[in-house]
C-alpha positions in Angstrom: -0.1 0.0 -0.1 2.4 2.6 0.6 4.6 2.0 -2.4 1.4 2.5 -4.3 0.7 5.7 -2.2 4.4 6.8 -2.9 4.2 6.2 -6.4 1.6 9.4 -6.7 2.8 11.3 -3.7 6.5 10.3 -3.0 6.7 12.7 0.0 3.4 11.2 1.5 3.2 10.0 5.2 1.4 6.6 4.9 0.0 4.6 8.3 -1.2 1.4 7.5 -3.6 -0.5 10.1 -3.8 -4.0 9.2 -6.1 -4.9 11.8 -8.9 -2.1 10.8 -8.0 -2.5 7.1 -7.5 1.3 7.3 -4.8 3.7 5.7 -4.2 7.2 6.8 -2.4 9.3 4.3 -1.1 12.8 4.8 0.2 14.5 1.5 -0.3 16.3 -1.9 -2.3 14.0 -3.8 -6.1 13.9 -4.4 -8.4 11.3 -2.9 -9.1 10.6 -6.5 -5.4 9.8 -7.4 -4.9 7.7 -4.2 -7.9 5.9 -4.7 -6.6 5.0 -8.1 -3.2 4.2 -7.3 -4.3 1.9 -4.4 -6.8 0.1 -6.7 -4.2 -0.4 -9.4 -2.2 -2.1 -6.8 -5.0 -4.5 -6.0 -6.5 -2.5 -2.8 -9.8 -1.1 -3.8 -10.1 1.6 -1.4 -12.5 4.4 -0.3 -12.7 7.8 1.8 -13.5 7.1 5.5 -16.2 9.0 7.0 -14.6 12.1 8.4 -14.5 11.5 12.4 -14.9 14.4 14.8 -13.6 14.2 18.5 -15.5 16.5 20.6 -13.6 17.9 23.8 -15.2 18.4 27.1 -15.9 22.1 28.4 -15.0 20.3 32.2 -12.2 18.7 33.0 -9.9 18.8 29.9 -10.1 16.7 26.8 -11.3 13.3 27.4 -12.8 11.1 30.1 -15.0 13.6 32.1 
């Protein structure tokens, strides 16, 4: 997967989580470029839904 991403964005930062079958990519390529490169390498991909973490206003950022 990393090789496929680097083929379109050599400076991209790639984190692969095989257990959850997710890849996090930080770089300059578009989602379309990345999904096409991954599909061509045999890894059909789709963007994950964005996740938002809400911070509590009392007692810090989590667990309260």
